SERO-4910 file (N, C-alpha, C, O; in steps of 0.05 Angstrom, whole numbers):
BEGIN
 pado doro    nc1    nc2    nc3   cac1   cac2   cac3    cc1    cc2    cc3    oc1    oc2    oc3
  Unk    A   -973   -627   4477   -962   -647   4495   -979   -672   4496   -972   -692   4507
  Unk    A  -1003   -670   4484  -1021   -693   4484  -1013   -712   4462  -1023   -735   4462
  Unk    A   -996   -704   4443   -988   -722   4421   -969   -744   4432   -953   -739   4449
  Unk    A   -972   -768   4420   -954   -790   4429   -924   -782   4425   -916   -772   4404
  Unk    A   -909   -787   4446   -880   -781   4445   -872   -752   4450   -849   -746   4448
  Unk    A   -892   -735   4455   -886   -706   4458   -879   -699   4487   -868   -677   4491
  Unk    A   -885   -716   4506   -880   -709   4534   -850   -707   4539   -834   -721   4527
  Unk    A   -843   -689   4557   -815   -685   4564   -810   -696   4592   -823   -689   4611
  Unk    A   -790   -713   4594   -782   -724   4620   -767   -702   4636   -759   -681   4625
  Unk    A   -764   -708   4661   -750   -689   4679   -721   -685   4669   -711   -662   4671
  Unk    A   -709   -706   4659   -681   -703   4649   -680   -685   4624   -661   -670   4621
  Unk    A   -700   -687   4607   -700   -671   4582   -706   -642   4589   -695   -624   4576
  Unk    A   -723   -637   4609   -728   -609   4618   -702   -598   4629   -696   -574   4625
  Unk    A   -687   -614   4643   -662   -604   4654   -642   -598   4632   -627   -579   4634
  Unk    A   -643   -613   4610   -626   -608   4587   -633   -581   4575   -615   -565   4568
  Unk    A   -659   -575   4572   -667   -549   4562   -657   -527   4581   -646   -507   4572
  Unk    A   -662   -530   4607   -654   -510   4627   -624   -505   4626   -615   -482   4627
  Unk    A   -608   -526   4624   -579   -523   4623   -570   -507   4599   -552   -490   4600
  Unk    A   -581   -514   4576   -574   -501   4551   -582   -471   4551   -566   -454   4542
  Unk    A   -605   -466   4561   -615   -438   4562   -597   -422   4581   -589   -399   4574
  Unk    A   -590   -433   4604   -574   -419   4623   -546   -414   4612   -535   -392   4616
  Unk    A   -535   -434   4598   -508   -431   4587   -507   -408   4567   -486   -394   4565
  Unk    A   -527   -404   4551   -527   -384   4530   -535   -356   4541   -525   -336   4532
  Unk    A   -554   -355   4560   -566   -330   4567   -560   -319   4595   -568   -296   4601
  Unk    A   -546   -334   4611   -540   -324   4638   -525   -298   4638   -531   -280   4654
  Unk    A   -505   -295   4620   -488   -272   4621   -498   -248   4606   -483   -228   4603
  Unk    A   -523   -248   4596   -533   -226   4579   -536   -200   4595   -537   -179   4583
  Unk    A   -538   -202   4622   -540   -178   4638   -513   -169   4649   -512   -151   4666
  Unk    A   -492   -182   4639   -465   -175   4648   -455   -189   4672   -433   -184   4682
  Unk    A   -471   -208   4682   -464   -223   4707   -472   -252   4705   -495   -258   4700
  Unk    A   -453   -270   4707   -459   -298   4707   -463   -307   4736   -445   -311   4751
  Unk    A   -489   -311   4743   -496   -318   4770   -518   -339   4772   -532   -341   4792
  Unk    A   -522   -353   4750   -543   -374   4748   -571   -361   4750   -590   -375   4759
  Unk    A   -573   -336   4743   -599   -322   4741   -600   -308   4714   -582   -293   4707
  Unk    A   -621   -313   4698   -623   -300   4672   -636   -273   4678   -661   -271   4680
  Unk    A   -620   -252   4679   -629   -226   4686   -642   -211   4663   -657   -192   4667
  Unk    A   -636   -219   4638   -648   -206   4615   -661   -227   4597   -651   -232   4575
  Unk    A   -683   -239   4605   -696   -259   4588   -705   -247   4562   -709   -261   4542
  Unk    A   -710   -220   4562   -718   -207   4537   -697   -208   4515   -703   -205   4492
  Unk    A   -672   -212   4523   -650   -214   4504   -643   -243   4497   -626   -248   4480
  Unk    A   -655   -262   4510   -649   -290   4506   -663   -300   4481   -687   -301   4480
  Unk    A   -647   -308   4461   -659   -318   4436   -650   -346   4431   -642   -354   4409
  Unk    A   -651   -363   4451   -643   -390   4449   -659   -405   4428   -683   -402   4426
  Unk    A   -645   -420   4411   -658   -436   4389   -661   -465   4399   -641   -479   4400
  Unk    A   -685   -473   4404   -690   -500   4414   -681   -521   4394   -674   -544   4402
  Unk    A   -680   -514   4368   -671   -534   4348   -643   -544   4353   -635   -565   4343
  Unk    A   -627   -528   4368   -600   -537   4374   -599   -562   4391   -579   -576   4393
  Unk    A   -622   -569   4403   -624   -593   4420   -636   -617   4405   -641   -638   4417
  Unk    A   -641   -614   4379   -653   -636   4364   -634   -660   4363   -611   -657   4358
  Unk    A   -646   -683   4367   -630   -708   4366   -621   -713   4337   -636   -711   4318
  Unk    A   -595   -718   4334   -584   -723   4308   -577   -753   4305   -570   -762   4283
  Unk    A   -580   -768   4326   -575   -796   4326   -596   -810   4343   -620   -803   4342
  Unk    A   -588   -829   4359   -606   -842   4377   -616   -823   4398   -602   -805   4407
  Unk    A   -642   -826   4406   -653   -809   4427   -639   -814   4453   -633   -837   4460
  Unk    A   -635   -792   4468   -623   -794   4495   -634   -771   4511   -649   -754   4501
  Unk    A   -626   -770   4536   -636   -748   4554   -624   -721   4546   -633   -700   4556
  Unk    A   -603   -721   4530   -589   -696   4523   -599   -684   4497   -588   -665   4487
  Unk    A   -621   -695   4486   -632   -684   4461   -662   -687   4460   -674   -701   4476
  Unk    A   -674   -674   4441   -704   -674   4438   -711   -685   4411   -699   -678   4390
  Unk    A   -732   -702   4410   -742   -712   4385   -759   -690   4372   -766   -670   4385
  Unk    A   -766   -692   4346   -783   -672   4333   -809   -667   4349   -818   -644   4351
  Unk    A   -822   -688   4359   -847   -684   4374   -842   -669   4400   -858   -653   4408
  Unk    A   -820   -675   4413   -813   -661   4438   -805   -632   4433   -811   -615   4449
  Unk    A   -792   -627   4410   -785   -599   4403   -811   -583   4399   -813   -560   4408
  Unk    A   -830   -595   4385   -856   -581   4381   -869   -575   4407   -881   -554   4411
  Unk    A   -868   -595   4425   -880   -591   4452   -867   -569   4467   -880   -552   4479
  Unk    A   -840   -568   4466   -825   -548   4481   -831   -520   4469   -834   -501   4484
  Unk    A   -833   -518   4443   -838   -492   4430   -864   -480   4439   -867   -456   4441
  Unk    A   -884   -497   4444   -910   -486   4452   -909   -471   4479   -927   -455   4484
  Unk    A   -888   -476   4494   -886   -463   4520   -874   -435   4517   -879   -417   4533
  Unk    A   -858   -431   4496   -843   -406   4493   -855   -388   4471   -852   -363   4473
  Unk    A   -867   -399   4451   -875   -383   4428   -904   -375   4430   -921   -389   4442
  Unk    A   -911   -351   4419   -939   -342   4420   -957   -362   4405   -949   -373   4384
  Unk    A   -980   -367   4416   -999   -385   4403  -1027   -373   4403  -1032   -354   4418
  Unk    A  -1044   -384   4386  -1072   -375   4386  -1089   -400   4381  -1080   -419   4369
  Unk    A  -1114   -398   4390  -1133   -420   4386  -1159   -409   4376  -1163   -385   4377
  Unk    A  -1176   -427   4367  -1202   -419   4357  -1200   -398   4335  -1214   -378   4335
  Unk    A  -1182   -404   4316  -1179   -386   4294  -1168   -358   4300  -1174   -339   4287
  Unk    A  -1152   -356   4322  -1141   -331   4330  -1158   -315   4349  -1151   -292   4356
  Unk    A  -1180   -327   4358  -1198   -313   4376  -1185   -308   4403  -1190   -287   4416
  Unk    A  -1169   -327   4412  -1155   -324   4438  -1125   -328   4433  -1117   -347   4419
  Unk    A  -1110   -311   4444  -1081   -312   4440  -1066   -314   4467  -1077   -307   4488
  Unk    A  -1042   -324   4466  -1026   -328   4490   -997   -323   4482   -987   -334   4462
  Unk    A   -982   -306   4497   -955   -298   4488   -932   -317   4495   -909   -312   4486
  Unk    A   -937   -339   4509   -916   -357   4516   -900   -348   4541   -906   -327   4552
  Unk    A   -881   -363   4548   -864   -357   4572   -836   -348   4563   -827   -355   4541
  Unk    A   -823   -331   4579   -795   -325   4573   -777   -349   4579   -785   -367   4594
  Unk    A   -753   -349   4568   -734   -370   4575   -725   -366   4603   -722   -343   4613
  Unk    A   -719   -388   4617   -709   -387   4644   -730   -398   4664   -754   -395   4659
  Unk    A   -721   -410   4685   -739   -420   4705   -752   -447   4700   -771   -455   4713
  Unk    A   -741   -461   4680   -753   -487   4673   -752   -507   4696   -769   -525   4698
  Unk    A   -732   -504   4713   -729   -522   4736   -732   -506   4762   -719   -512   4782
  Unk    A   -750   -486   4762   -754   -469   4785   -763   -485   4810   -776   -506   4807
  Unk    A   -755   -476   4833   -764   -488   4858   -785   -469   4871   -782   -445   4869
  Unk    A   -805   -480   4884   -810   -508   4888   -819   -522   4862   -830   -510   4844
  Unk    A   -814   -549   4861   -818   -564   4837   -847   -564   4828   -853   -567   4804
  Unk    A   -866   -559   4846   -894   -560   4839   -901   -536   4820   -922   -537   4807
  Unk    A   -883   -516   4819   -889   -493   4802   -878   -497   4774   -882   -479   4757
  Unk    A   -864   -518   4769   -852   -523   4742   -873   -529   4722   -892   -543   4727
  Unk    A   -869   -519   4698   -889   -522   4676   -891   -552   4668   -913   -561   4662
  Unk    A   -868   -565   4667   -868   -593   4660   -867   -610   4685   -847   -612   4698
  Unk    A   -889   -623   4691   -890   -641   4714   -898   -629   4740   -904   -644   4759
  Unk    A   -900   -603   4742   -908   -590   4766   -938   -591   4770   -953   -591   4750
  Unk    A   -947   -593   4795   -976   -595   4800   -990   -568   4797  -1014   -567   4791
  Unk    A   -975   -546   4801   -987   -519   4799  -1000   -513   4772  -1024   -508   4771
  Unk    A   -984   -514   4750   -995   -509   4724  -1017   -529   4717  -1037   -522   4704
  Unk    A  -1014   -554   4725  -1034   -574   4719  -1061   -567   4733  -1082   -569   4720
  Unk    A  -1059   -560   4758  -1084   -553   4773  -1096   -527   4762  -1120   -526   4758
  Unk    A  -1079   -507   4758  -1090   -481   4749  -1101   -483   4721  -1124   -474   4716
  Unk    A  -1086   -493   4702  -1095   -495   4674  -1114   -518   4669  -1135   -514   4657
  Unk    A  -1106   -542   4679  -1123   -565   4674  -1150   -564   4687  -1170   -569   4674
  Unk    A  -1151   -556   4712  -1176   -554   4726  -1194   -532   4715  -1218   -534   4715
  Unk    A  -1181   -510   4705  -1197   -489   4693  -1211   -499   4668  -1235   -494   4664
  Unk    A  -1196   -514   4652  -1209   -525   4628  -1230   -546   4634  -1251   -547   4620
  Unk    A  -1226   -561   4655  -1246   -582   4662  -1271   -570   4674  -1293   -575   4665
  Unk    A  -1267   -554   4695  -1290   -545   4711  -1302   -519   4702  -1326   -515   4705
  Unk    A  -1286   -501   4691  -1297   -475   4682  -1306   -476   4653  -1327   -465   4646
  Unk    A  -1289   -489   4636  -1295   -488   4608  -1314   -511   4600  -1336   -507   4591
  Unk    A  -1304   -536   4603  -1320   -559   4595  -1342   -565   4615  -1362   -578   4609
  Unk    A  -1338   -556   4640  -1357   -561   4662  -1362   -591   4666  -1385   -600   4669
  Unk    A  -1340   -606   4665  -1342   -635   4668  -1318   -645   4682  -1295   -641   4674
  Unk    A  -1322   -659   4705  -1300   -669   4720  -1285   -691   4706  -1262   -697   4712
  Unk    A  -1297   -704   4686  -1285   -726   4672  -1271   -717   4646  -1259   -734   4632
  Unk    A  -1272   -692   4640  -1260   -682   4615  -1230   -683   4616  -1218   -678   4637
  Unk    A  -1217   -689   4594  -1188   -689   4592  -1180   -661   4581  -1186   -655   4558
  Unk    A  -1166   -646   4598  -1159   -618   4590  -1143   -617   4564  -1146   -598   4548
  Unk    A  -1127   -637   4558  -1111   -637   4534  -1127   -644   4509  -1117   -641   4486
  Unk    A  -1151   -653   4513  -1168   -660   4490  -1191   -640   4485  -1206   -643   4466
  Unk    A  -1192   -620   4502  -1213   -599   4499  -1206   -580   4476  -1185   -568   4477
  Unk    A  -1224   -577   4457  -1220   -559   4435  -1233   -532   4441  -1257   -530   4441
  Unk    A  -1217   -511   4445  -1229   -485   4452  -1249   -475   4431  -1267   -460   4438
  Unk    A  -1245   -483   4406  -1263   -474   4385  -1292   -483   4390  -1311   -472   4379
  Unk    A  -1295   -505   4405  -1321   -515   4411  -1334   -502   4436  -1357   -507   4443
  Unk    A  -1319   -484   4448  -1329   -471   4473  -1326   -441   4472  -1323   -428   4493
  Unk    A  -1328   -429   4449  -1324   -400   4447  -1344   -384   4463  -1337   -364   4475
  Unk    A  -1369   -392   4463  -1389   -378   4479  -1382   -378   4508  -1384   -358   4522
  Unk    A  -1375   -402   4518  -1368   -405   4546  -1342   -389   4552  -1341   -375   4573
  Unk    A  -1322   -390   4535  -1298   -375   4540  -1302   -345   4539  -1291   -330   4555
  Unk    A  -1319   -336   4521  -1325   -307   4520  -1338   -298   4546  -1332   -277   4556
  Unk    A  -1355   -315   4556  -1368   -308   4582  -1348   -307   4604  -1349   -288   4621
  Unk    A  -1329   -326   4605  -1309   -326   4626  -1290   -303   4624  -1281   -292   4644
  Unk    A  -1283   -295   4599  -1266   -272   4595  -1279   -247   4607  -1265   -232   4621
  Unk    A  -1304   -243   4602  -1318   -220   4613  -1321   -221   4643  -1322   -201   4656
  Unk    A  -1322   -246   4654  -1325   -249   4683  -1299   -246   4698  -1299   -235   4720
  Unk    A  -1277   -256   4687  -1252   -258   4702  -1231   -237   4694  -1218   -226   4712
  Unk    A  -1228   -232   4669  -1206   -215   4660  -1208   -187   4670  -1230   -175   4672
  Unk    A  -1185   -176   4678  -1183   -148   4686  -1161   -135   4671  -1139   -132   4681
  Unk    A  -1166   -129   4646  -1145   -120   4627  -1150    -93   4615  -1136    -86   4596
  Unk    A  -1169    -78   4625  -1174    -51   4614  -1151    -33   4621  -1145    -28   4644
  Unk    A  -1136    -22   4601  -1113     -5   4607  -1120     24   4613  -1102     39   4621
  Unk    A  -1145     31   4611  -1153     59   4617  -1157     62   4647  -1178     54   4657
  Unk    A  -1138     73   4660  -1138     76   4689  -1143    105   4697  -1135    114   4718
  Unk    A  -1155    121   4679  -1158    149   4683  -1174    155   4708  -1168    174   4723
  Unk    A  -1196    141   4713  -1212    146   4737  -1196    138   4762  -1198    152   4782
  Unk    A  -1182    116   4761  -1165    108   4784  -1144    130   4790  -1140    137   4813
  Unk    A  -1132    140   4769  -1112    161   4772  -1124    187   4783  -1113    201   4800
  Unk    A  -1148    194   4773  -1162    218   4782  -1168    218   4812  -1170    239   4824
  Unk    A  -1171    194   4823  -1176    192   4852  -1150    189   4868  -1151    183   4892
  Unk    A  -1127    195   4855  -1102    194   4869  -1090    166   4871  -1071    161   4887
  Unk    A  -1100    148   4856  -1090    120   4857  -1062    117   4845  -1055    131   4826
  Unk    A  -1047     99   4857  -1020     92   4846  -1019     62   4844  -1028     47   4862
  Unk    A  -1008     52   4822  -1007     24   4817   -979     14   4815   -962     24   4800
  Unk    A   -973     -7   4831   -947    -20   4830   -951    -48   4818   -965    -65   4830
  Unk    A   -939    -53   4795   -940    -79   4782   -912    -92   4786   -892    -79   4782
  Unk    A   -912   -118   4792   -887   -132   4792   -892   -161   4785   -913   -172   4790
  Unk    A   -872   -173   4772   -875   -200   4763   -849   -215   4765   -828   -205   4755
  Unk    A   -849   -238   4777   -825   -255   4777   -821   -267   4749   -839   -277   4738
  Unk    A   -796   -265   4739   -791   -272   4711   -789   -302   4707   -786   -311   4684
  Unk    A   -790   -318   4728   -790   -347   4725   -817   -358   4735   -819   -380   4744
  Unk    A   -838   -342   4732   -865   -351   4738   -875   -368   4716   -880   -359   4693
  Unk    A   -880   -394   4722   -890   -412   4702   -919   -419   4706   -929   -439   4696
  Unk    A   -933   -402   4721   -962   -405   4724   -976   -384   4706   -993   -390   4690
  Unk    A   -968   -359   4710   -978   -337   4694   -954   -323   4680   -937   -313   4694
  Unk    A   -953   -323   4654   -930   -313   4640   -925   -283   4646   -944   -267   4645
  Unk    A   -900   -276   4651   -893   -247   4655   -900   -230   4630   -905   -206   4633
  Unk    A   -901   -243   4607   -907   -227   4583   -935   -215   4585   -940   -193   4574
  Unk    A   -953   -228   4599   -980   -216   4603   -978   -189   4617   -991   -170   4609
  Unk    A   -963   -188   4639   -960   -164   4654   -946   -142   4638   -953   -119   4638
  Unk    A   -925   -150   4623   -910   -132   4606   -929   -119   4585   -928    -95   4581
  Unk    A   -944   -136   4572   -962   -126   4551   -983   -107   4563   -990    -87   4551
  Unk    A   -994   -114   4587  -1013    -97   4600  -1001    -70   4607  -1013    -49   4602
  Unk    A   -977    -71   4618   -964    -46   4626   -960    -28   4601   -965     -4   4603
  Unk    A   -951    -39   4579   -946    -24   4555   -973    -10   4546   -972     12   4536
  Unk    A   -995    -25   4549  -1021    -13   4541  -1029      9   4560  -1041     29   4552
  Unk    A  -1023      6   4586  -1029     27   4605  -1014     52   4599  -1024     74   4599
  Unk    A   -988     49   4592   -971     72   4584   -983     86   4560   -985    111   4560
  Unk    A   -991     71   4540  -1003     83   4516  -1029     97   4523  -1034    119   4513
  Unk    A  -1045     84   4539  -1071     96   4546  -1068    121   4563  -1084    140   4561
  Unk    A  -1047    122   4579  -1042    146   4596  -1032    170   4581  -1032    192   4591
  Unk    A  -1023    165   4556  -1012    187   4540   -982    187   4538   -971    207   4529
  Unk    A   -970    165   4545   -941    163   4542   -927    158   4569   -939    157   4590
  Unk    A   -901    153   4567   -885    144   4590   -885    165   4613   -889    158   4636
  Unk    A   -882    191   4606   -880    211   4627   -906    213   4643   -906    215   4668
  Unk    A   -929    211   4629   -955    212   4643   -959    187   4660   -968    189   4682
  Unk    A   -951    164   4649   -955    139   4664   -937    138   4689   -945    127   4709
  Unk    A   -913    150   4687   -895    149   4710   -905    163   4734   -894    160   4756
  Unk    A   -926    179   4731   -937    193   4754   -954    176   4772   -960    183   4795
  Unk    A   -962    153   4762   -980    136   4779   -977    106   4776   -990     91   4790
  Unk    A   -959     97   4758   -956     68   4755   -926     61   4751   -912     75   4737
  Unk    A   -917     40   4764   -891     29   4761   -892      0   4756   -910    -14   4765
  Unk    A   -873    -10   4740   -872    -39   4734   -845    -50   4740   -825    -41   4728
  Unk    A   -843    -69   4758   -818    -81   4766   -817   -110   4758   -836   -125   4762
  Unk    A   -795   -118   4745   -791   -146   4738   -769   -157   4756   -749   -144   4762
  Unk    A   -774   -181   4766   -756   -193   4786   -744   -219   4774   -757   -240   4776
  Unk    A   -720   -218   4763   -707   -242   4751   -703   -263   4772   -696   -258   4795
  Unk    A   -707   -288   4764   -701   -311   4781   -722   -316   4802   -718   -333   4820
  Unk    A   -745   -303   4801   -766   -306   4821   -792   -315   4808   -799   -307   4786
  Unk    A   -806   -332   4823   -834   -337   4816   -851   -315   4828   -841   -300   4845
  Unk    A   -876   -312   4820   -893   -293   4832   -909   -306   4854   -930   -318   4849
  Unk    A   -899   -304   4878   -911   -318   4900   -932   -300   4914   -934   -276   4909
  Unk    A   -948   -313   4931   -969   -299   4945   -959   -285   4970   -973   -267   4981
  Unk    A   -935   -292   4979   -924   -281   5004   -903   -260   4997   -882   -267   4985
  Unk    A   -908   -235   5004   -889   -214   4998   -866   -214   5018   -870   -219   5042
  Unk    A   -842   -208   5008   -819   -206   5026   -818   -179   5039   -833   -161   5032
  Unk    A   -800   -176   5058   -797   -150   5072   -790   -129   5052   -800   -106   5054
  Unk    A   -772   -135   5033   -764   -115   5013   -787   -107   4995   -789    -84   4987
  Unk    A   -804   -127   4988   -828   -120   4972   -846   -100   4987   -855    -81   4975
  Unk    A   -850   -105   5013   -868    -88   5028   -855    -60   5031   -870    -39   5030
  Unk    A   -829    -59   5035   -816    -33   5037   -817    -18   5011   -821      7   5011
  Unk    A   -814    -32   4989   -816    -19   4963   -844     -7   4959   -847     15   4949
  Unk    A   -864    -23   4966   -892    -13   4963   -896     12   4979   -908     31   4970
  Unk    A   -887     12   5004   -891     35   5022   -877     60   5010   -888     82   5011
  Unk    A   -852     56   5000   -837     79   4990   -850     92   4966   -849    116   4962
  Unk    A   -862     76   4949   -875     86   4925   -902     98   4931   -909    120   4921
  Unk    A   -917     85   4949   -944     95   4954   -944    119   4973   -964    132   4977
  Unk    A   -921    125   4985   -920    148   5003   -914    174   4989   -916    196   5001
  Unk    A   -907    173   4963   -901    197   4948   -904    192   4919   -912    170   4911
  Unk    A   -896    211   4902   -898    208   4873   -881    185   4864   -860    180   4875
  Unk    A   -890    171   4843   -874    149   4832   -849    161   4820   -850    183   4808
  Unk    A   -827    147   4822   -802    156   4810   -804    153   4780   -821    139   4770
  Unk    A   -786    167   4766   -787    167   4737   -778    141   4726   -758    129   4735
  Unk    A   -793    131   4706   -784    107   4691   -795     81   4703   -799     79   4727
  Unk    A   -800     62   4685   -808     35   4694   -783     20   4702   -763     21   4688
  Unk    A   -786      4   4723   -762    -10   4733   -762    -39   4722   -766    -58   4735
  Unk    A   -756    -40   4696   -754    -66   4683   -726    -77   4687   -707    -62   4693
  Unk    A   -724   -103   4683   -698   -116   4686   -678   -105   4665   -655   -113   4664
***
């Protein structure tokens, strides 16, 4: 997005959102303006490529490249660090500050992390920071911050139960991260049946992952933590 002409206007983001919704809304069997099965959404952004004069209803090659970086897996520093991208849907999620393009949330979370944690400079431009130049610092931060060990055997031995849930239109932390972690927990536990005894994973279409739990979220947590986890992961 730092390249000239790669930025996406609010109107162009709306164009992406409309096209994605039109193709993928009904994949769960219900057209309700909620993409309930983003895992089945295979929207091709190239369908929005401008074939004539640029307008709000199409994307230039630079803008297409910019948009793809949000959805496709990427890696930096020669593959040392990887990122799975975001699922389709939620491009115009409310509140607007949570939107990936133009929202203050992603800018503050990602931009300030790169400035103050990685480069350790208030004047640094997050879009110009090359992770390959900060591998030692990033490795330190990974060890300090990340909690991604899938071996929960000690937690389970103490009677622990884990409830994971992720809003599928979360444009701050990609739901793919939670999905990948859950899959690793299942493998580490010895398979689905073993994992079902102490961990559940719920995906919530059309929702961001907010800090305030709803009444239904709290009731769900109580019902699971009061007895054995029910069989199967509750994915969308």
